[in-house]
ZADO-1210 file (C-alpha; in nm, 4 decimals, padded with zeros to 6 digits):
<atoms>
<atom x="10.6224" y="08.4484" z="11.5817" code="UNK" pos="1"/>
<atom x="10.4796" y="08.3176" z="11.2524" code="UNK" pos="2"/>
<atom x="10.1013" y="08.3523" z="11.2102" code="UNK" pos="3"/>
<atom x="09.9174" y="08.0407" z="11.0987" code="UNK" pos="4"/>
<atom x="09.5984" y="07.9530" z="10.9141" code="UNK" pos="5"/>
<atom x="09.3200" y="07.7326" z="11.0550" code="UNK" pos="6"/>
<atom x="09.4924" y="07.4262" z="10.9098" code="UNK" pos="7"/>
<atom x="09.8039" y="07.5113" z="11.1099" code="UNK" pos="8"/>
<atom x="10.0193" y="07.6024" z="10.8094" code="UNK" pos="9"/>
<atom x="10.1946" y="07.9352" z="10.7917" code="UNK" pos="10"/>
<atom x="10.0560" y="08.2025" z="10.5623" code="UNK" pos="11"/>
<atom x="10.3748" y="08.1903" z="10.3558" code="UNK" pos="12"/>
<atom x="10.3486" y="07.8134" z="10.3084" code="UNK" pos="13"/>
<atom x="09.9782" y="07.8423" z="10.2261" code="UNK" pos="14"/>
<atom x="10.0591" y="08.1090" z="09.9671" code="UNK" pos="15"/>
<atom x="10.3068" y="07.8691" z="09.8099" code="UNK" pos="16"/>
<atom x="10.0430" y="07.6053" z="09.7255" code="UNK" pos="17"/>
<atom x="09.9582" y="07.6261" z="09.3576" code="UNK" pos="18"/>
<atom x="09.6987" y="07.4006" z="09.1926" code="UNK" pos="19"/>
<atom x="09.8855" y="07.3906" z="08.8614" code="UNK" pos="20"/>
<atom x="10.2204" y="07.3101" z="09.0192" code="UNK" pos="21"/>
<atom x="10.3602" y="07.6588" z="08.9675" code="UNK" pos="22"/>
<atom x="10.6558" y="07.7621" z="09.1767" code="UNK" pos="23"/>
<atom x="10.5691" y="07.9409" z="09.5013" code="UNK" pos="24"/>
<atom x="10.5737" y="08.3181" z="09.4903" code="UNK" pos="25"/>
<atom x="10.9037" y="08.4718" z="09.5991" code="UNK" pos="26"/>
<atom x="10.9066" y="08.6377" z="09.9384" code="UNK" pos="27"/>
<atom x="10.9517" y="08.9819" z="09.7786" code="UNK" pos="28"/>
<atom x="10.6334" y="08.9284" z="09.5742" code="UNK" pos="29"/>
<atom x="10.4321" y="08.8393" z="09.8844" code="UNK" pos="30"/>
<atom x="10.5553" y="09.1541" z="10.0548" code="UNK" pos="31"/>
<atom x="10.4944" y="09.3646" z="09.7428" code="UNK" pos="32"/>
<atom x="10.1368" y="09.2315" z="09.7178" code="UNK" pos="33"/>
<atom x="10.0695" y="09.3354" z="10.0764" code="UNK" pos="34"/>
<atom x="10.2183" y="09.6814" z="10.0183" code="UNK" pos="35"/>
<atom x="10.0178" y="09.7202" z="09.6946" code="UNK" pos="36"/>
<atom x="09.6986" y="09.6303" z="09.8790" code="UNK" pos="37"/>
<atom x="09.7683" y="09.9064" z="10.1327" code="UNK" pos="38"/>
<atom x="09.8502" y="10.1872" z="09.8865" code="UNK" pos="39"/>
<atom x="09.4876" y="10.3000" z="09.8690" code="UNK" pos="40"/>
<atom x="09.4393" y="10.3167" z="10.2460" code="UNK" pos="41"/>
<atom x="09.5738" y="10.6686" z="10.3257" code="UNK" pos="42"/>
<atom x="09.3727" y="10.8446" z="10.0543" code="UNK" pos="43"/>
<atom x="09.0713" y="10.6299" z="10.1400" code="UNK" pos="44"/>
<atom x="09.0837" y="10.7369" z="10.5026" code="UNK" pos="45"/>
<atom x="09.1094" y="11.0998" z="10.3899" code="UNK" pos="46"/>
<atom x="08.8029" y="11.0623" z="10.1622" code="UNK" pos="47"/>
<atom x="08.6000" y="10.8977" z="10.4392" code="UNK" pos="48"/>
<atom x="08.6957" y="11.1767" z="10.6799" code="UNK" pos="49"/>
<atom x="08.5854" y="11.4324" z="10.4201" code="UNK" pos="50"/>
<atom x="08.2616" y="11.2405" z="10.3581" code="UNK" pos="51"/>
<atom x="08.1621" y="11.2423" z="10.7252" code="UNK" pos="52"/>
<atom x="08.2370" y="11.6111" z="10.7636" code="UNK" pos="53"/>
<atom x="08.5726" y="11.6166" z="10.9402" code="UNK" pos="54"/>
<atom x="08.7859" y="11.9217" z="10.8622" code="UNK" pos="55"/>
<atom x="09.0586" y="11.7714" z="10.6432" code="UNK" pos="56"/>
<atom x="09.1788" y="12.0824" z="10.4651" code="UNK" pos="57"/>
<atom x="08.8552" y="12.2207" z="10.3251" code="UNK" pos="58"/>
<atom x="08.6295" y="12.4701" z="10.4932" code="UNK" pos="59"/>
<atom x="08.2771" y="12.3447" z="10.5512" code="UNK" pos="60"/>
<atom x="08.1542" y="12.5658" z="10.2655" code="UNK" pos="61"/>
<atom x="08.4229" y="12.4398" z="10.0250" code="UNK" pos="62"/>
<atom x="08.3542" y="12.0747" z="10.1114" code="UNK" pos="63"/>
<atom x="07.9848" y="12.1266" z="10.0401" code="UNK" pos="64"/>
<atom x="08.0499" y="12.3211" z="09.7193" code="UNK" pos="65"/>
<atom x="08.3096" y="12.0847" z="09.5719" code="UNK" pos="66"/>
<atom x="08.1981" y="11.7446" z="09.7007" code="UNK" pos="67"/>
<atom x="07.8524" y="11.7947" z="09.8553" code="UNK" pos="68"/>
<atom x="08.0008" y="11.6442" z="10.1702" code="UNK" pos="69"/>
<atom x="07.8689" y="11.5759" z="10.4140" code="UNK" pos="70"/>
<atom x="07.5598" y="11.5105" z="10.2075" code="UNK" pos="71"/>
<atom x="07.4784" y="11.3284" z="09.8838" code="UNK" pos="72"/>
<atom x="07.8419" y="11.3484" z="09.7714" code="UNK" pos="73"/>
<atom x="07.9418" y="11.1390" z="10.0709" code="UNK" pos="74"/>
<atom x="07.8003" y="10.8278" z="09.9038" code="UNK" pos="75"/>
<atom x="08.0291" y="10.8898" z="09.6051" code="UNK" pos="76"/>
<atom x="08.3360" y="10.9467" z="09.8240" code="UNK" pos="77"/>
<atom x="08.2734" y="10.6353" z="10.0330" code="UNK" pos="78"/>
<atom x="08.1794" y="10.4275" z="09.7267" code="UNK" pos="79"/>
<atom x="08.5008" y="10.5315" z="09.5508" code="UNK" pos="80"/>
<atom x="08.6999" y="10.4432" z="09.8603" code="UNK" pos="81"/>
<atom x="08.5413" y="10.0971" z="09.8881" code="UNK" pos="82"/>
<atom x="08.5936" y="10.0316" z="09.5152" code="UNK" pos="83"/>
<atom x="08.9623" y="10.1286" z="09.5272" code="UNK" pos="84"/>
<atom x="09.0202" y="09.9244" z="09.8432" code="UNK" pos="85"/>
<atom x="08.8627" y="09.6149" z="09.6839" code="UNK" pos="86"/>
<atom x="09.0630" y="09.6599" z="09.3634" code="UNK" pos="87"/>
<atom x="09.3872" y="09.6982" z="09.5563" code="UNK" pos="88"/>
<atom x="09.3122" y="09.3799" z="09.7515" code="UNK" pos="89"/>
<atom x="09.3079" y="09.1910" z="09.4204" code="UNK" pos="90"/>
<atom x="09.6876" y="09.2351" z="09.4204" code="UNK" pos="91"/>
<atom x="09.6969" y="08.9631" z="09.6844" code="UNK" pos="92"/>
<atom x="09.5481" y="08.7186" z="09.4334" code="UNK" pos="93"/>
<atom x="09.8767" y="08.7254" z="09.2442" code="UNK" pos="94"/>
<atom x="10.0468" y="08.5485" z="09.5361" code="UNK" pos="95"/>
<atom x="09.7552" y="08.3530" z="09.6863" code="UNK" pos="96"/>
<atom x="09.5774" y="08.0373" z="09.5653" code="UNK" pos="97"/>
<atom x="09.2510" y="08.2253" z="09.5040" code="UNK" pos="98"/>
<atom x="09.4316" y="08.4042" z="09.2210" code="UNK" pos="99"/>
<atom x="09.4680" y="08.0687" z="09.0465" code="UNK" pos="100"/>
<atom x="09.1390" y="07.8931" z="09.1267" code="UNK" pos="101"/>
<atom x="08.8025" y="08.0629" z="09.1784" code="UNK" pos="102"/>
<atom x="08.7009" y="08.0096" z="09.5432" code="UNK" pos="103"/>
<atom x="08.4394" y="07.7337" z="09.5821" code="UNK" pos="104"/>
<atom x="08.1827" y="07.9688" z="09.7349" code="UNK" pos="105"/>
<atom x="08.1522" y="08.1682" z="09.4095" code="UNK" pos="106"/>
<atom x="07.8321" y="08.0525" z="09.2316" code="UNK" pos="107"/>
<atom x="07.8749" y="07.8771" z="08.8949" code="UNK" pos="108"/>
<atom x="08.2518" y="07.9356" z="08.8773" code="UNK" pos="109"/>
<atom x="08.3716" y="07.8047" z="09.2134" code="UNK" pos="110"/>
<atom x="08.6582" y="07.5570" z="09.1890" code="UNK" pos="111"/>
<atom x="08.7466" y="07.6369" z="08.8287" code="UNK" pos="112"/>
<atom x="09.0996" y="07.7306" z="08.7381" code="UNK" pos="113"/>
<atom x="09.1707" y="08.0842" z="08.6251" code="UNK" pos="114"/>
<atom x="09.3746" y="08.0935" z="08.3032" code="UNK" pos="115"/>
<atom x="09.7162" y="08.2409" z="08.3901" code="UNK" pos="116"/>
<atom x="09.7172" y="08.4402" z="08.0659" code="UNK" pos="117"/>
<atom x="09.3937" y="08.6171" z="08.1684" code="UNK" pos="118"/>
<atom x="09.5399" y="08.6989" z="08.5092" code="UNK" pos="119"/>
<atom x="09.8638" y="08.8340" z="08.3633" code="UNK" pos="120"/>
<atom x="09.6894" y="09.0413" z="08.0943" code="UNK" pos="121"/>
<atom x="09.4437" y="09.1877" z="08.3463" code="UNK" pos="122"/>
<atom x="09.7154" y="09.2659" z="08.6003" code="UNK" pos="123"/>
<atom x="09.9493" y="09.4138" z="08.3375" code="UNK" pos="124"/>
<atom x="09.6708" y="09.6308" z="08.1910" code="UNK" pos="125"/>
<atom x="09.5828" y="09.7460" z="08.5421" code="UNK" pos="126"/>
<atom x="09.9475" y="09.8227" z="08.6143" code="UNK" pos="127"/>
<atom x="09.9808" y="10.0358" z="08.3005" code="UNK" pos="128"/>
<atom x="09.6548" y="10.2215" z="08.3694" code="UNK" pos="129"/>
<atom x="09.7350" y="10.2842" z="08.7359" code="UNK" pos="130"/>
<atom x="10.0869" y="10.4004" z="08.6578" code="UNK" pos="131"/>
<atom x="09.9596" y="10.6332" z="08.3835" code="UNK" pos="132"/>
<atom x="09.6995" y="10.7768" z="08.6216" code="UNK" pos="133"/>
<atom x="09.8731" y="10.8056" z="08.9566" code="UNK" pos="134"/>
<atom x="10.2409" y="10.8707" z="08.8822" code="UNK" pos="135"/>
<atom x="10.1747" y="11.1968" z="08.6929" code="UNK" pos="136"/>
<atom x="09.9176" y="11.2972" z="08.9560" code="UNK" pos="137"/>
<atom x="10.1661" y="11.2339" z="09.2378" code="UNK" pos="138"/>
<atom x="10.4368" y="11.4343" z="09.0612" code="UNK" pos="139"/>
<atom x="10.2234" y="11.7228" z="08.9320" code="UNK" pos="140"/>
<atom x="10.0384" y="11.7702" z="09.2620" code="UNK" pos="141"/>
<atom x="10.3442" y="11.9337" z="09.4162" code="UNK" pos="142"/>
<atom x="10.3662" y="12.1975" z="09.1388" code="UNK" pos="143"/>
<atom x="09.9991" y="12.2901" z="09.1490" code="UNK" pos="144"/>
<atom x="09.7840" y="12.4586" z="09.4078" code="UNK" pos="145"/>
<atom x="09.5369" y="12.1698" z="09.3962" code="UNK" pos="146"/>
<atom x="09.1858" y="12.2963" z="09.3476" code="UNK" pos="147"/>
<atom x="09.2621" y="12.6320" z="09.5085" code="UNK" pos="148"/>
<atom x="09.0524" y="12.5631" z="09.8169" code="UNK" pos="149"/>
<atom x="09.3140" y="12.3845" z="10.0284" code="UNK" pos="150"/>
<atom x="09.5427" y="12.5601" z="10.2726" code="UNK" pos="151"/>
<atom x="09.9180" y="12.5066" z="10.2273" code="UNK" pos="152"/>
<atom x="09.9379" y="12.2541" z="10.5095" code="UNK" pos="153"/>
<atom x="09.6266" y="12.0716" z="10.3894" code="UNK" pos="154"/>
<atom x="09.7636" y="12.0657" z="10.0332" code="UNK" pos="155"/>
<atom x="10.0741" y="11.8896" z="10.1656" code="UNK" pos="156"/>
<atom x="09.8665" y="11.6482" z="10.3750" code="UNK" pos="157"/>
<atom x="09.6419" y="11.5548" z="10.0819" code="UNK" pos="158"/>
<atom x="09.9478" y="11.5115" z="09.8599" code="UNK" pos="159"/>
<atom x="10.1026" y="11.2764" z="10.1139" code="UNK" pos="160"/>
<atom x="09.7842" y="11.0688" z="10.1413" code="UNK" pos="161"/>
<atom x="09.7687" y="11.0261" z="09.7633" code="UNK" pos="162"/>
<atom x="10.1431" y="10.9711" z="09.7140" code="UNK" pos="163"/>
<atom x="10.1315" y="10.5933" z="09.7926" code="UNK" pos="164"/>
<atom x="09.8990" y="10.5491" z="09.4945" code="UNK" pos="165"/>
<atom x="10.1989" y="10.6168" z="09.2696" code="UNK" pos="166"/>
<atom x="10.3434" y="10.2847" z="09.3924" code="UNK" pos="167"/>
<atom x="10.0324" y="10.0801" z="09.3158" code="UNK" pos="168"/>
<atom x="10.0864" y="10.0506" z="08.9376" code="UNK" pos="169"/>
<atom x="10.4580" y="09.9656" z="08.9447" code="UNK" pos="170"/>
<atom x="10.4049" y="09.7137" z="09.2267" code="UNK" pos="171"/>
<atom x="10.1187" y="09.5528" z="09.0353" code="UNK" pos="172"/>
<atom x="10.3405" y="09.5365" z="08.7258" code="UNK" pos="173"/>
<atom x="10.6153" y="09.3603" z="08.9206" code="UNK" pos="174"/>
<atom x="10.3590" y="09.1180" z="09.0647" code="UNK" pos="175"/>
<atom x="10.2179" y="09.0451" z="08.7184" code="UNK" pos="176"/>
<atom x="10.5685" y="08.9703" z="08.5920" code="UNK" pos="177"/>
<atom x="10.6354" y="08.7416" z="08.8884" code="UNK" pos="178"/>
<atom x="10.3030" y="08.5613" z="08.8339" code="UNK" pos="179"/>
<atom x="10.3831" y="08.5190" z="08.4637" code="UNK" pos="180"/>
<atom x="10.7263" y="08.3726" z="08.5386" code="UNK" pos="181"/>
<atom x="10.5837" y="08.1285" z="08.7927" code="UNK" pos="182"/>
<atom x="10.3072" y="08.0060" z="08.5580" code="UNK" pos="183"/>
<atom x="10.5062" y="08.0047" z="08.2339" code="UNK" pos="184"/>
<atom x="10.4811" y="07.6792" z="08.0396" code="UNK" pos="185"/>
<atom x="10.8091" y="07.4845" z="08.0238" code="UNK" pos="186"/>
<atom x="10.9658" y="07.6842" z="08.3062" code="UNK" pos="187"/>
<atom x="11.2974" y="07.5532" z="08.4379" code="UNK" pos="188"/>
</atoms>
């Protein structure tokens, strides 16, 4: 069963509406945007669990020593999680109308078009930065002992929660390329 918006149109059809007449995003790009927006979720859940004091691989003493969690360090862990979740959700803007026109509820800018070049440059720069950060981390994690405080099982669990982050950059790069192709001047 296809889910619909309040106007009765399907989410896929709604995603296809472009104010500048650009082609609709391909189905693979819509799926990739949703996957990209979820890549931060596993590690975010792990950080929140650590912040509230659940035993997620660290002893209580190690969690306090390394992260001051639970405690003052919890604000940092939860803030980082919220920031990464919000940034990953921006991937959806590459296949949704709000990635082309600022939503009307935004003060001073609402209803204005977003220059496609700015979107593509921002997304491409983000893709390069995320790939440079997370791909080496995801690969090197398995050849290190982490910070030395994790048990073997916990080291594996933490590695698995951070592994999806290695997909975020490449997915964002593919989405930026798709967005560029759809908004290119003089496209066929």
